[in-house]
N, CA, C and O atoms as a GROMACS GRO file, in nm:
protein
  596
    1MET      N    1  -0.606  -2.480  -2.776
    1MET     CA    2  -0.595  -2.419  -2.679
    1MET      C    3  -0.470  -2.370  -2.656
    1MET      O    4  -0.363  -2.423  -2.689
    2GLU      N    5  -0.497  -2.210  -2.568
    2GLU     CA    6  -0.351  -2.127  -2.608
    2GLU      C    7  -0.356  -2.132  -2.406
    2GLU      O    8  -0.448  -2.134  -2.324
    3VAL      N    9  -0.196  -2.133  -2.395
    3VAL     CA   10  -0.156  -2.098  -2.272
    3VAL      C   11  -0.112  -1.982  -2.244
    3VAL      O   12  -0.038  -1.925  -2.324
    4GLU      N   13  -0.156  -1.912  -2.101
    4GLU     CA   14  -0.120  -1.786  -2.148
    4GLU      C   15  -0.028  -1.763  -1.981
    4GLU      O   16  -0.088  -1.755  -1.874
    5GLU      N   17   0.081  -1.759  -1.992
    5GLU     CA   18   0.211  -1.728  -1.861
    5GLU      C   19   0.143  -1.581  -1.784
    5GLU      O   20   0.095  -1.484  -1.843
    6HIS      N   21   0.155  -1.598  -1.659
    6HIS     CA   22   0.102  -1.475  -1.563
    6HIS      C   23   0.232  -1.427  -1.509
    6HIS      O   24   0.316  -1.505  -1.465
    7GLU      N   25   0.247  -1.306  -1.514
    7GLU     CA   26   0.349  -1.244  -1.424
    7GLU      C   27   0.295  -1.219  -1.266
    7GLU      O   28   0.221  -1.122  -1.246
    8ALA      N   29   0.324  -1.286  -1.179
    8ALA     CA   30   0.274  -1.242  -1.031
    8ALA      C   31   0.349  -1.126  -1.019
    8ALA      O   32   0.468  -1.105  -1.045
    9LEU      N   33   0.236  -1.036  -0.965
    9LEU     CA   34   0.275  -0.920  -0.871
    9LEU      C   35   0.251  -0.903  -0.754
    9LEU      O   36   0.284  -0.799  -0.698
   10GLY      N   37   0.180  -1.013  -0.683
   10GLY     CA   38   0.147  -1.002  -0.566
   10GLY      C   39   0.045  -1.149  -0.514
   10GLY      O   40   0.015  -1.241  -0.590
   11THR      N   41   0.013  -1.140  -0.395
   11THR     CA   42  -0.060  -1.259  -0.362
   11THR      C   43  -0.227  -1.162  -0.344
   11THR      O   44  -0.217  -1.039  -0.337
   12TRP      N   45  -0.308  -1.197  -0.341
   12TRP     CA   46  -0.436  -1.164  -0.330
   12TRP      C   47  -0.515  -1.183  -0.238
   12TRP      O   48  -0.579  -1.288  -0.241
   13GLY      N   49  -0.536  -1.083  -0.125
   13GLY     CA   50  -0.624  -1.178  -0.069
   13GLY      C   51  -0.550  -1.209   0.068
   13GLY      O   52  -0.448  -1.152   0.106
   14ASN      N   53  -0.625  -1.320   0.143
   14ASN     CA   54  -0.514  -1.430   0.243
   14ASN      C   55  -0.395  -1.457   0.166
   14ASN      O   56  -0.394  -1.481   0.046
   15ALA      N   57  -0.316  -1.453   0.226
   15ALA     CA   58  -0.184  -1.494   0.154
   15ALA      C   59  -0.169  -1.696   0.130
   15ALA      O   60  -0.121  -1.766   0.041
   16ASP      N   61  -0.225  -1.720   0.234
   16ASP     CA   62  -0.265  -1.908   0.220
   16ASP      C   63  -0.380  -1.921   0.131
   16ASP      O   64  -0.433  -2.031   0.136
   17SER      N   65  -0.433  -1.832   0.047
   17SER     CA   66  -0.548  -1.878  -0.026
   17SER      C   67  -0.493  -1.952  -0.183
   17SER      O   68  -0.550  -2.018  -0.270
   18GLY      N   69  -0.348  -1.900  -0.162
   18GLY     CA   70  -0.318  -1.962  -0.324
   18GLY      C   71  -0.331  -1.845  -0.438
   18GLY      O   72  -0.247  -1.840  -0.527
   19ARG      N   73  -0.422  -1.766  -0.433
   19ARG     CA   74  -0.448  -1.659  -0.516
   19ARG      C   75  -0.356  -1.519  -0.504
   19ARG      O   76  -0.322  -1.440  -0.416
   20LEU      N   77  -0.337  -1.537  -0.636
   20LEU     CA   78  -0.204  -1.437  -0.688
   20LEU      C   79  -0.290  -1.362  -0.754
   20LEU      O   80  -0.402  -1.410  -0.772
   21ILE      N   81  -0.266  -1.252  -0.796
   21ILE     CA   82  -0.267  -1.123  -0.919
   21ILE      C   83  -0.153  -1.096  -0.995
   21ILE      O   84  -0.037  -1.107  -0.955
   22ASN      N   85  -0.192  -1.057  -1.114
   22ASN     CA   86  -0.079  -1.027  -1.215
   22ASN      C   87  -0.084  -0.894  -1.237
   22ASN      O   88  -0.183  -0.834  -1.194
   23THR      N   89   0.026  -0.815  -1.311
   23THR     CA   90   0.036  -0.697  -1.312
   23THR      C   91  -0.104  -0.634  -1.423
   23THR      O   92  -0.104  -0.514  -1.446
   24TYR      N   93  -0.199  -0.710  -1.475
   24TYR     CA   94  -0.292  -0.685  -1.522
   24TYR      C   95  -0.454  -0.610  -1.430
   24TYR      O   96  -0.548  -0.534  -1.452
   25GLY      N   97  -0.390  -0.708  -1.313
   25GLY     CA   98  -0.502  -0.715  -1.192
   25GLY      C   99  -0.596  -0.824  -1.213
   25GLY      O  100  -0.714  -0.819  -1.178
   26GLU      N  101  -0.538  -0.930  -1.275
   26GLU     CA  102  -0.585  -1.052  -1.310
   26GLU      C  103  -0.589  -1.150  -1.194
   26GLU      O  104  -0.475  -1.179  -1.156
   27VAL      N  105  -0.670  -1.201  -1.137
   27VAL     CA  106  -0.628  -1.296  -1.009
   27VAL      C  107  -0.667  -1.401  -1.056
   27VAL      O  108  -0.775  -1.426  -1.111
   28PHE      N  109  -0.544  -1.495  -1.028
   28PHE     CA  110  -0.544  -1.674  -1.035
   28PHE      C  111  -0.500  -1.706  -0.948
   28PHE      O  112  -0.466  -1.638  -0.850
   29VAL      N  113  -0.489  -1.884  -0.977
   29VAL     CA  114  -0.455  -1.990  -0.854
   29VAL      C  115  -0.319  -2.028  -0.900
   29VAL      O  116  -0.300  -2.060  -1.017
   30ALA      N  117  -0.222  -2.026  -0.808
   30ALA     CA  118  -0.106  -2.083  -0.806
   30ALA      C  119  -0.061  -2.122  -0.704
   30ALA      O  120  -0.118  -2.116  -0.594
   31ASN      N  121   0.070  -2.178  -0.732
   31ASN     CA  122   0.138  -2.219  -0.612
   31ASN      C  123   0.241  -2.098  -0.615
   31ASN      O  124   0.316  -2.052  -0.701
   32THR      N  125   0.199  -2.052  -0.430
   32THR     CA  126   0.269  -1.902  -0.401
   32THR      C  127   0.413  -1.939  -0.404
   32THR      O  128   0.492  -1.852  -0.441
   33ALA      N  129   0.459  -2.059  -0.368
   33ALA     CA  130   0.596  -2.065  -0.273
   33ALA      C  131   0.712  -2.064  -0.445
   33ALA      O  132   0.826  -2.017  -0.452
   34GLU      N  133   0.633  -2.130  -0.557
   34GLU     CA  134   0.697  -2.102  -0.695
   34GLU      C  135   0.690  -1.954  -0.730
   34GLU      O  136   0.780  -1.886  -0.780
   35ALA      N  137   0.610  -1.929  -0.707
   35ALA     CA  138   0.619  -1.783  -0.780
   35ALA      C  139   0.697  -1.668  -0.690
   35ALA      O  140   0.751  -1.573  -0.745
   36GLU      N  141   0.698  -1.683  -0.555
   36GLU     CA  142   0.794  -1.618  -0.451
   36GLU      C  143   0.928  -1.662  -0.483
   36GLU      O  144   1.016  -1.605  -0.417
   37GLU      N  145   0.977  -1.772  -0.590
   37GLU     CA  146   1.106  -1.823  -0.602
   37GLU      C  147   1.178  -1.701  -0.706
   37GLU      O  148   1.295  -1.662  -0.710
   38ASP      N  149   1.067  -1.663  -0.780
   38ASP     CA  150   1.132  -1.565  -0.892
   38ASP      C  151   1.142  -1.468  -0.826
   38ASP      O  152   1.255  -1.420  -0.839
   39ALA      N  153   1.057  -1.392  -0.736
   39ALA     CA  154   1.080  -1.234  -0.700
   39ALA      C  155   0.970  -1.222  -0.576
   39ALA      O  156   0.857  -1.269  -0.586
   40GLN      N  157   1.019  -1.151  -0.451
   40GLN     CA  158   0.926  -1.095  -0.361
   40GLN      C  159   0.774  -1.055  -0.404
   40GLN      O  160   0.762  -0.959  -0.480
   41LEU      N  161   0.661  -1.119  -0.362
   41LEU     CA  162   0.552  -1.122  -0.391
   41LEU      C  163   0.503  -0.963  -0.301
   41LEU      O  164   0.560  -0.944  -0.194
   42LEU      N  165   0.414  -0.872  -0.342
   42LEU     CA  166   0.333  -0.792  -0.251
   42LEU      C  167   0.246  -0.801  -0.210
   42LEU      O  168   0.176  -0.858  -0.293
   43ALA      N  169   0.174  -0.777  -0.098
   43ALA     CA  170   0.058  -0.844  -0.019
   43ALA      C  171  -0.063  -0.751  -0.080
   43ALA      O  172  -0.056  -0.629  -0.066
   44LEU      N  173  -0.173  -0.810  -0.149
   44LEU     CA  174  -0.277  -0.683  -0.222
   44LEU      C  175  -0.405  -0.733  -0.184
   44LEU      O  176  -0.424  -0.852  -0.157
   45ASP      N  177  -0.483  -0.656  -0.182
   45ASP     CA  178  -0.631  -0.738  -0.102
   45ASP      C  179  -0.741  -0.581  -0.119
   45ASP      O  180  -0.720  -0.460  -0.109
   46GLY      N  181  -0.865  -0.672  -0.151
   46GLY     CA  182  -0.983  -0.550  -0.192
   46GLY      C  183  -1.105  -0.639  -0.164
   46GLY      O  184  -1.112  -0.761  -0.148
   47PRO      N  185  -1.209  -0.532  -0.164
   47PRO     CA  186  -1.353  -0.600  -0.213
   47PRO      C  187  -1.370  -0.672  -0.325
   47PRO      O  188  -1.292  -0.637  -0.414
   48PRO      N  189  -1.457  -0.776  -0.360
   48PRO     CA  190  -1.467  -0.835  -0.490
   48PRO      C  191  -1.467  -0.705  -0.578
   48PRO      O  192  -1.522  -0.602  -0.540
   49ASP      N  193  -1.386  -0.720  -0.726
   49ASP     CA  194  -1.418  -0.629  -0.812
   49ASP      C  195  -1.326  -0.543  -0.850
   49ASP      O  196  -1.325  -0.490  -0.962
   50SER      N  197  -1.211  -0.516  -0.723
   50SER     CA  198  -1.156  -0.415  -0.672
   50SER      C  199  -1.027  -0.403  -0.721
   50SER      O  200  -0.968  -0.296  -0.704
   51GLU      N  201  -0.952  -0.532  -0.803
   51GLU     CA  202  -0.816  -0.539  -0.843
   51GLU      C  203  -0.758  -0.455  -0.931
   51GLU      O  204  -0.641  -0.418  -0.920
   52GLY      N  205  -0.826  -0.426  -1.011
   52GLY     CA  206  -0.790  -0.270  -1.093
   52GLY      C  207  -0.753  -0.152  -1.002
   52GLY      O  208  -0.648  -0.087  -0.997
   53ASP      N  209  -0.863  -0.142  -0.932
   53ASP     CA  210  -0.832  -0.020  -0.816
   53ASP      C  211  -0.718  -0.028  -0.790
   53ASP      O  212  -0.634   0.052  -0.833
   54VAL      N  213  -0.688  -0.147  -0.699
   54VAL     CA  214  -0.591  -0.144  -0.598
   54VAL      C  215  -0.432  -0.149  -0.681
   54VAL      O  216  -0.338  -0.076  -0.652
   55ILE      N  217  -0.431  -0.268  -0.803
   55ILE     CA  218  -0.325  -0.196  -0.869
   55ILE      C  219  -0.309  -0.087  -0.913
   55ILE      O  220  -0.190  -0.060  -0.920
   56GLU      N  221  -0.382  -0.002  -0.951
   56GLU     CA  222  -0.345   0.160  -0.977
   56GLU      C  223  -0.341   0.205  -0.879
   56GLU      O  224  -0.260   0.297  -0.887
   57LYS      N  225  -0.390   0.196  -0.760
   57LYS     CA  226  -0.347   0.283  -0.652
   57LYS      C  227  -0.216   0.233  -0.594
   57LYS      O  228  -0.167   0.315  -0.516
   58LEU      N  229  -0.152   0.129  -0.611
   58LEU     CA  230  -0.021   0.049  -0.582
   58LEU      C  231   0.088   0.147  -0.658
   58LEU      O  232   0.193   0.190  -0.608
   59GLU      N  233   0.036   0.174  -0.794
   59GLU     CA  234   0.135   0.251  -0.875
   59GLU      C  235   0.131   0.431  -0.819
   59GLU      O  236   0.233   0.500  -0.822
   60VAL      N  237   0.036   0.467  -0.785
   60VAL     CA  238   0.031   0.622  -0.728
   60VAL      C  239   0.127   0.608  -0.616
   60VAL      O  240   0.228   0.678  -0.610
   61MET      N  241   0.091   0.497  -0.504
   61MET     CA  242   0.172   0.495  -0.392
   61MET      C  243   0.313   0.474  -0.411
   61MET      O  244   0.390   0.490  -0.316
   62ARG      N  245   0.348   0.446  -0.507
   62ARG     CA  246   0.507   0.396  -0.558
   62ARG      C  247   0.597   0.576  -0.577
   62ARG      O  248   0.710   0.613  -0.546
   63GLU      N  249   0.490   0.642  -0.636
   63GLU     CA  250   0.501   0.773  -0.676
   63GLU      C  251   0.521   0.868  -0.554
   63GLU      O  252   0.624   0.931  -0.529
   64TRP      N  253   0.407   0.866  -0.484
   64TRP     CA  254   0.400   0.937  -0.361
   64TRP      C  255   0.509   0.887  -0.269
   64TRP      O  256   0.546   0.979  -0.196
   65PHE      N  257   0.569   0.783  -0.248
   65PHE     CA  258   0.641   0.736  -0.107
   65PHE      C  259   0.802   0.741  -0.165
   65PHE      O  260   0.896   0.728  -0.087
   66LYS      N  261   0.821   0.760  -0.307
   66LYS     CA  262   0.961   0.726  -0.362
   66LYS      C  263   1.060   0.863  -0.256
   66LYS      O  264   1.172   0.837  -0.212
   67PRO      N  265   1.001   0.982  -0.237
   67PRO     CA  266   1.076   1.109  -0.167
   67PRO      C  267   1.139   1.022  -0.060
   67PRO      O  268   1.260   1.034  -0.046
   68LEU      N  269   1.062   0.918   0.031
   68LEU     CA  270   1.067   0.869   0.147
   68LEU      C  271   1.161   0.757   0.134
   68LEU      O  272   1.176   0.680   0.229
   69LYS      N  273   1.244   0.734  -0.007
   69LYS     CA  274   1.310   0.617  -0.020
   69LYS      C  275   1.238   0.483   0.044
   69LYS      O  276   1.291   0.390   0.106
   70ALA      N  277   1.114   0.503   0.011
   70ALA     CA  278   1.015   0.378   0.025
   70ALA      C  279   0.914   0.336  -0.016
   70ALA      O  280   0.828   0.424  -0.024
   71GLU      N  281   0.871   0.203  -0.060
   71GLU     CA  282   0.788   0.195  -0.142
   71GLU      C  283   0.672   0.076  -0.094
   71GLU      O  284   0.711  -0.025  -0.036
   72PRO      N  285   0.590   0.088  -0.111
   72PRO     CA  286   0.465  -0.039  -0.058
   72PRO      C  287   0.491  -0.169  -0.083
   72PRO      O  288   0.504  -0.211  -0.198
   73LEU      N  289   0.498  -0.233   0.010
   73LEU     CA  290   0.490  -0.402   0.041
   73LEU      C  291   0.357  -0.444   0.025
   73LEU      O  292   0.335  -0.546  -0.040
   74SER      N  293   0.268  -0.381   0.073
   74SER     CA  294   0.120  -0.437   0.102
   74SER      C  295   0.040  -0.290   0.075
   74SER      O  296   0.085  -0.178   0.102
   75VAL      N  297  -0.096  -0.321   0.012
   75VAL     CA  298  -0.160  -0.205  -0.018
   75VAL      C  299  -0.293  -0.296   0.000
   75VAL      O  300  -0.315  -0.410  -0.042
   76ALA      N  301  -0.376  -0.205   0.079
   76ALA     CA  302  -0.507  -0.305   0.124
   76ALA      C  303  -0.645  -0.210   0.119
   76ALA      O  304  -0.643  -0.118   0.200
   77LEU      N  305  -0.752  -0.217   0.042
   77LEU     CA  306  -0.879  -0.129   0.062
   77LEU      C  307  -0.984  -0.231   0.097
   77LEU      O  308  -1.030  -0.331   0.043
   78SER      N  309  -1.009  -0.147   0.243
   78SER     CA  310  -1.117  -0.230   0.305
   78SER      C  311  -1.278  -0.243   0.248
   78SER      O  312  -1.317  -0.195   0.142
   79GLY      N  313  -1.343  -0.304   0.328
   79GLY     CA  314  -1.481  -0.297   0.268
   79GLY      C  315  -1.547  -0.185   0.259
   79GLY      O  316  -1.635  -0.150   0.180
   80ARG      N  317  -1.483  -0.114   0.373
   80ARG     CA  318  -1.568   0.034   0.342
   80ARG      C  319  -1.426   0.111   0.236
   80ARG      O  320  -1.370   0.208   0.288
   81TYR      N  321  -1.398   0.087   0.160
   81TYR     CA  322  -1.310   0.157   0.112
   81TYR      C  323  -1.204   0.235   0.128
   81TYR      O  324  -1.162   0.314   0.043
   82ALA      N  325  -1.165   0.217   0.221
   82ALA     CA  326  -1.001   0.289   0.333
   82ALA      C  327  -0.878   0.202   0.285
   82ALA      O  328  -0.853   0.081   0.287
   83TRP      N  329  -0.798   0.335   0.235
   83TRP     CA  330  -0.667   0.252   0.181
   83TRP      C  331  -0.577   0.258   0.323
   83TRP      O  332  -0.598   0.337   0.415
   84ARG      N  333  -0.491   0.174   0.319
   84ARG     CA  334  -0.388   0.124   0.370
   84ARG      C  335  -0.285   0.052   0.306
   84ARG      O  336  -0.293  -0.042   0.227
   85THR      N  337  -0.163   0.126   0.365
   85THR     CA  338  -0.034   0.044   0.301
   85THR      C  339   0.081   0.014   0.411
   85THR      O  340   0.095   0.064   0.522
   86LYS      N  341   0.164  -0.092   0.339
   86LYS     CA  342   0.289  -0.096   0.452
   86LYS      C  343   0.387  -0.055   0.375
   86LYS      O  344   0.385  -0.089   0.257
   87LEU      N  345   0.456  -0.003   0.405
   87LEU     CA  346   0.611   0.055   0.312
   87LEU      C  347   0.746  -0.025   0.346
   87LEU      O  348   0.768  -0.068   0.460
   88SER      N  349   0.806  -0.037   0.273
   88SER     CA  350   0.936  -0.104   0.264
   88SER      C  351   1.031  -0.070   0.397
   88SER      O  352   1.112  -0.145   0.451
   89ASN      N  353   1.003   0.032   0.424
   89ASN     CA  354   1.074   0.118   0.578
   89ASN      C  355   1.039   0.037   0.702
   89ASN      O  356   1.111   0.014   0.800
   90GLY      N  357   0.932   0.004   0.682
   90GLY     CA  358   0.839  -0.076   0.812
   90GLY      C  359   0.711   0.008   0.847
   90GLY      O  360   0.629  -0.048   0.920
   91MET      N  361   0.687   0.122   0.807
   91MET     CA  362   0.570   0.196   0.838
   91MET      C  363   0.468   0.174   0.777
   91MET      O  364   0.472   0.172   0.654
   92VAL      N  365   0.352   0.153   0.842
   92VAL     CA  366   0.181   0.160   0.807
   92VAL      C  367   0.162   0.268   0.816
   92VAL      O  368   0.188   0.345   0.909
   93VAL      N  369   0.092   0.294   0.677
   93VAL     CA  370   0.018   0.449   0.678
   93VAL      C  371  -0.149   0.417   0.646
   93VAL      O  372  -0.199   0.358   0.550
   94GLU      N  373  -0.197   0.462   0.731
   94GLU     CA  374  -0.366   0.473   0.724
   94GLU      C  375  -0.402   0.602   0.612
   94GLU      O  376  -0.414   0.714   0.661
   95LEU      N  377  -0.415   0.588   0.488
   95LEU     CA  378  -0.500   0.689   0.423
   95LEU      C  379  -0.618   0.735   0.414
   95LEU      O  380  -0.646   0.839   0.355
   96GLY      N  381  -0.713   0.647   0.481
   96GLY     CA  382  -0.844   0.663   0.458
   96GLY      C  383  -0.915   0.626   0.314
   96GLY      O  384  -0.870   0.562   0.219
   97ARG      N  385  -1.062   0.700   0.334
   97ARG     CA  386  -1.133   0.672   0.210
   97ARG      C  387  -1.145   0.751   0.114
   97ARG      O  388  -1.146   0.871   0.143
   98GLU      N  389  -1.157   0.717  -0.012
   98GLU     CA  390  -1.179   0.824  -0.130
   98GLU      C  391  -1.286   0.766  -0.222
   98GLU      O  392  -1.256   0.692  -0.315
   99GLN      N  393  -1.382   0.794  -0.199
   99GLN     CA  394  -1.500   0.778  -0.337
   99GLN      C  395  -1.528   0.873  -0.447
   99GLN      O  396  -1.605   0.857  -0.542
  100ASN      N  397  -1.457   0.969  -0.420
  100ASN     CA  398  -1.498   1.092  -0.550
  100ASN      C  399  -1.370   1.135  -0.573
  100ASN      O  400  -1.272   1.078  -0.525
  101ASP      N  401  -1.363   1.261  -0.665
  101ASP     CA  402  -1.217   1.307  -0.701
  101ASP      C  403  -1.227   1.460  -0.599
  101ASP      O  404  -1.142   1.542  -0.633
  102GLU      N  405  -1.286   1.489  -0.522
  102GLU     CA  406  -1.265   1.578  -0.404
  102GLU      C  407  -1.159   1.513  -0.280
  102GLU      O  408  -1.057   1.551  -0.224
  103GLU      N  409  -1.258   1.379  -0.273
  103GLU     CA  410  -1.162   1.304  -0.136
  103GLU      C  411  -1.050   1.262  -0.185
  103GLU      O  412  -0.958   1.252  -0.104
  104ARG      N  413  -1.019   1.221  -0.344
  104ARG     CA  414  -0.914   1.178  -0.394
  104ARG      C  415  -0.785   1.313  -0.385
  104ARG      O  416  -0.682   1.302  -0.318
  105ALA      N  417  -0.815   1.418  -0.457
  105ALA     CA  418  -0.728   1.516  -0.429
  105ALA      C  419  -0.722   1.564  -0.296
  105ALA      O  420  -0.610   1.613  -0.277
  106ALA      N  421  -0.800   1.571  -0.188
  106ALA     CA  422  -0.782   1.551  -0.039
  106ALA      C  423  -0.640   1.466   0.015
  106ALA      O  424  -0.530   1.498   0.061
  107MET      N  425  -0.710   1.341  -0.016
  107MET     CA  426  -0.576   1.232   0.049
  107MET      C  427  -0.444   1.262  -0.035
  107MET      O  428  -0.337   1.226   0.015
  108GLU      N  429  -0.446   1.313  -0.137
  108GLU     CA  430  -0.309   1.327  -0.224
  108GLU      C  431  -0.232   1.429  -0.148
  108GLU      O  432  -0.111   1.424  -0.127
  109GLN      N  433  -0.341   1.554  -0.098
  109GLN     CA  434  -0.244   1.646  -0.034
  109GLN      C  435  -0.196   1.597   0.091
  109GLN      O  436  -0.077   1.620   0.113
  110ARG      N  437  -0.264   1.533   0.182
  110ARG     CA  438  -0.234   1.498   0.300
  110ARG      C  439  -0.093   1.422   0.264
  110ARG      O  440   0.010   1.455   0.323
  111VAL      N  441  -0.096   1.324   0.171
  111VAL     CA  442   0.021   1.273   0.130
  111VAL      C  443   0.127   1.347   0.158
  111VAL      O  444   0.213   1.342   0.247
  112LYS      N  445   0.097   1.453   0.022
  112LYS     CA  446   0.238   1.561   0.019
  112LYS      C  447   0.240   1.622   0.135
  112LYS      O  448   0.354   1.666   0.154
  113ARG      N  449   0.158   1.648   0.236
  113ARG     CA  450   0.206   1.739   0.341
  113ARG      C  451   0.318   1.638   0.432
  113ARG      O  452   0.417   1.675   0.495
  114PHE      N  453   0.268   1.507   0.414
  114PHE     CA  454   0.347   1.405   0.518
  114PHE      C  455   0.486   1.398   0.465
  114PHE      O  456   0.584   1.414   0.537
  115VAL      N  457   0.491   1.372   0.319
  115VAL     CA  458   0.627   1.349   0.221
  115VAL      C  459   0.710   1.508   0.308
  115VAL      O  460   0.805   1.514   0.385
  116ALA      N  461   0.631   1.605   0.258
  116ALA     CA  462   0.738   1.751   0.285
  116ALA      C  463   0.767   1.745   0.443
  116ALA      O  464   0.871   1.796   0.484
  117ALA      N  465   0.680   1.686   0.531
  117ALA     CA  466   0.705   1.676   0.669
  117ALA      C  467   0.810   1.578   0.725
  117ALA      O  468   0.862   1.591   0.836
  118TRP      N  469   0.837   1.476   0.636
  118TRP     CA  470   0.912   1.378   0.673
  118TRP      C  471   1.063   1.416   0.739
  118TRP      O  472   1.108   1.347   0.830
  119PRO      N  473   1.134   1.529   0.686
  119PRO     CA  474   1.279   1.546   0.761
  119PRO      C  475   1.215   1.614   0.895
  119PRO      O  476   1.273   1.570   0.994
  120GLN      N  477   1.133   1.688   0.920
  120GLN     CA  478   1.110   1.721   1.069
  120GLN      C  479   1.076   1.635   1.146
  120GLN      O  480   1.126   1.641   1.259
  121VAL      N  481   0.979   1.521   1.114
  121VAL     CA  482   0.916   1.400   1.194
  121VAL      C  483   1.058   1.313   1.240
  121VAL      O  484   1.096   1.258   1.344
  122THR      N  485   1.110   1.332   1.116
  122THR     CA  486   1.226   1.184   1.157
  122THR      C  487   1.370   1.294   1.251
  122THR      O  488   1.467   1.260   1.319
  123GLU      N  489   1.328   1.401   1.216
  123GLU     CA  490   1.427   1.470   1.303
  123GLU      C  491   1.370   1.487   1.463
  123GLU      O  492   1.451   1.502   1.554
  124GLN      N  493   1.235   1.483   1.485
  124GLN     CA  494   1.226   1.478   1.594
  124GLN      C  495   1.195   1.323   1.677
  124GLN      O  496   1.209   1.304   1.798
  125TRP      N  497   1.157   1.241   1.594
  125TRP     CA  498   1.138   1.108   1.673
  125TRP      C  499   1.268   0.974   1.595
  125TRP      O  500   1.286   0.861   1.640
  126GLY      N  501   1.332   1.030   1.488
  126GLY     CA  502   1.420   0.926   1.446
  126GLY      C  503   1.338   0.862   1.357
  126GLY      O  504   1.215   0.863   1.355
  127LYS      N  505   1.419   0.802   1.277
  127LYS     CA  506   1.349   0.706   1.122
  127LYS      C  507   1.267   0.611   1.141
  127LYS      O  508   1.189   0.584   1.050
  128GLN      N  509   1.265   0.540   1.257
  128GLN     CA  510   1.184   0.418   1.334
  128GLN      C  511   1.027   0.479   1.353
  128GLN      O  512   0.981   0.505   1.464
  129ILE      N  513   0.959   0.495   1.239
  129ILE     CA  514   0.784   0.555   1.279
  129ILE      C  515   0.770   0.413   1.249
  129ILE      O  516   0.848   0.351   1.177
  130ASP      N  517   0.673   0.368   1.302
  130ASP     CA  518   0.567   0.254   1.253
  130ASP      C  519   0.446   0.255   1.229
  130ASP      O  520   0.389   0.152   1.195
  131TYR      N  521   0.387   0.360   1.241
  131TYR     CA  522   0.266   0.430   1.189
  131TYR      C  523   0.237   0.554   1.162
  131TYR      O  524   0.271   0.640   1.244
  132ALA      N  525   0.170   0.591   1.045
  132ALA     CA  526   0.119   0.708   1.035
  132ALA      C  527  -0.038   0.699   0.987
  132ALA      O  528  -0.088   0.611   0.917
  133ASP      N  529  -0.102   0.820   1.047
  133ASP     CA  530  -0.244   0.800   1.011
  133ASP      C  531  -0.269   0.935   0.934
  133ASP      O  532  -0.254   1.036   1.003
  134LEU      N  533  -0.309   0.956   0.785
  134LEU     CA  534  -0.346   1.025   0.711
  134LEU      C  535  -0.469   1.050   0.702
  134LEU      O  536  -0.496   1.147   0.632
  135ARG      N  537  -0.571   0.984   0.761
  135ARG     CA  538  -0.705   1.026   0.722
  135ARG      C  539  -0.766   1.129   0.800
  135ARG      O  540  -0.885   1.154   0.783
  136TYR      N  541  -0.694   1.195   0.886
  136TYR     CA  542  -0.764   1.348   0.937
  136TYR      C  543  -0.684   1.463   0.855
  136TYR      O  544  -0.564   1.462   0.826
  137PRO      N  545  -0.770   1.553   0.827
  137PRO     CA  546  -0.712   1.674   0.787
  137PRO      C  547  -0.632   1.766   0.846
  137PRO      O  548  -0.572   1.841   0.769
  138ASN      N  549  -0.616   1.778   0.950
  138ASN     CA  550  -0.549   1.871   1.046
  138ASN      C  551  -0.390   1.793   1.097
  138ASN      O  552  -0.296   1.851   1.153
  139GLY      N  553  -0.396   1.653   1.059
  139GLY     CA  554  -0.284   1.581   1.141
  139GLY      C  555  -0.239   1.558   1.222
  139GLY      O  556  -0.122   1.525   1.242
  140SER      N  557  -0.350   1.574   1.313
  140SER     CA  558  -0.293   1.583   1.460
  140SER      C  559  -0.271   1.435   1.492
  140SER      O  560  -0.192   1.405   1.581
  141ARG      N  561  -0.339   1.336   1.422
  141ARG     CA  562  -0.255   1.220   1.439
  141ARG      C  563  -0.171   1.155   1.351
  141ARG      O  564  -0.198   1.038   1.324
  142SER      N  565  -0.100   1.194   1.314
  142SER     CA  566  -0.008   1.187   1.202
  142SER      C  567   0.104   1.082   1.235
  142SER      O  568   0.112   1.002   1.142
  143ALA      N  569   0.182   1.057   1.323
  143ALA     CA  570   0.256   0.947   1.314
  143ALA      C  571   0.306   0.902   1.444
  143ALA      O  572   0.285   0.983   1.535
  144ARG      N  573   0.363   0.798   1.476
  144ARG     CA  574   0.356   0.735   1.601
  144ARG      C  575   0.515   0.630   1.579
  144ARG      O  576   0.550   0.540   1.502
  145PRO      N  577   0.575   0.702   1.693
  145PRO     CA  578   0.711   0.601   1.695
  145PRO      C  579   0.780   0.482   1.722
  145PRO      O  580   0.687   0.425   1.779
  146THR      N  581   0.844   0.425   1.724
  146THR     CA  582   0.849   0.259   1.747
  146THR      C  583   0.892   0.233   1.873
  146THR      O  584   1.015   0.237   1.878
  147PRO      N  585   0.839   0.210   1.974
  147PRO     CA  586   0.884   0.198   2.104
  147PRO      C  587   1.033   0.153   2.112
  147PRO      O  588   1.037   0.049   2.046
  148ALA      N  589   1.173   0.183   2.168
  148ALA     CA  590   1.264   0.166   2.225
  148ALA      C  591   1.240   0.029   2.267
  148ALA      O  592   1.148   0.004   2.345
  149SER      N  593   1.333  -0.081   2.210
  149SER     CA  594   1.334  -0.197   2.270
  149SER      C  595   1.494  -0.211   2.380
  149SER      O  596   1.515  -0.314   2.445
   0.00000   0.00000   0.00000
């Protein structure tokens, strides 16, 4: 019998399920409290058999949002195959669906436009943007500032 140690990347699905995902996209069951002692776990989720896609998109999103000095804390792929992420700056970003190369390229272009516009967005609304909806090509619903407390 061979024992293999998993390096937990994040939780998979419901955080209370005890299911973790490793850096290879393999889901396993473990004590999440012990895993979180070693490192903060990301919150990852998606339909059955989408683990590899979610890990791959996490890596892409890390590159996309690096210019904002933010990184994904959660990445979710809905049952309708729409992407959503929560970034380390507190912002939730709706990215929409991508089921082919054309949609994938369009999504990447919307993200690039958003990142390029970030200085103007933060100049107008401040850096506390809590939600950005990048699903629409015209960007008419692109950002919402956090209400002042």
